[in-house]
N, C-alpha and C positions, 0 to 999 in steps of 0.2 A: 563488494561497499565496506567501506572504513568500517573498524570495530570502537564503536564510544563507549570508555568508562559507568559502572554504574555512577558513579556519583555525578557523571557528568548531565545525568536523562536525572537525577536528582534534581538538578538547579535548570532544569531545563522548564520551561514557561510552555505552557501551554500548547500555543500554535507554533511556538518551535518543535514539540513531541508532536503533532501532528503533521510541521513541515518534514522530519525524517522518514515517519510510516508514508507520505505520498512521494519522496525521492529512492523508498526504499520496491516501493511499486515499479516506478518508473525505470527503474532501476532493472531487476529479476525483467521487464515487459520489453529491453530495448534489449539488454544479452538475449532474449530467446526473439526477439530481431522479429515482433507482434506489434504492428500495430497499434494502436488507440480505439481505432476500432472493430479490430479484428478482436479486441480484450475483452472489449466494448457487450460484440456481436454475444459474444461466448457466456459470458458471464449474466445476458441477460438482462444489461442496464446502458443507460444513451451512451455515448463519446460523450460527451457534455458530464456527465455525473462521472467517468471516467478520473474527465480532466479535471478538477473540479478536486476528482479523492486526490490527484495525484500533486496538487497543488497544496495540499495539503489543510482544505475549504473542509467543514461538514458534511459528511453523509452520513451512514447508518451504519453500525455492526455489521448487519445480513450486507451491506452491500462491495462492505470489504472481505469477508469470509466468502463473499462466492470473485470476485478478484482473487487476492489470495491460492483459490481451488484455481480456477484458471491457468494457473504462474506455479502451478504446484507447489506451493506457496505452505501448504496449508502444516506445514512441522513447527509454523514455529508458533505455533497456538501452544508446542508439547509447555511451553514455560508457562503454562493453567494451570497445570496437574497442580 
């Protein structure tokens, strides 16, 4: 994933930010050679919900956390400390 400077994050619309989150999820899923089906099943969500997340559509925070957990990416939540 490319690093995006803080200033660019500030100028992005909510839709573009959501798409960046989705791209992050998809990148890490593919990097781990996992299918949408396998990640969704491990996260306890439907494949279509994971697809929505990867596209940047609206999902619950709980869904995002479940997917981050399955992809071993919970460490990104350290930014909220």
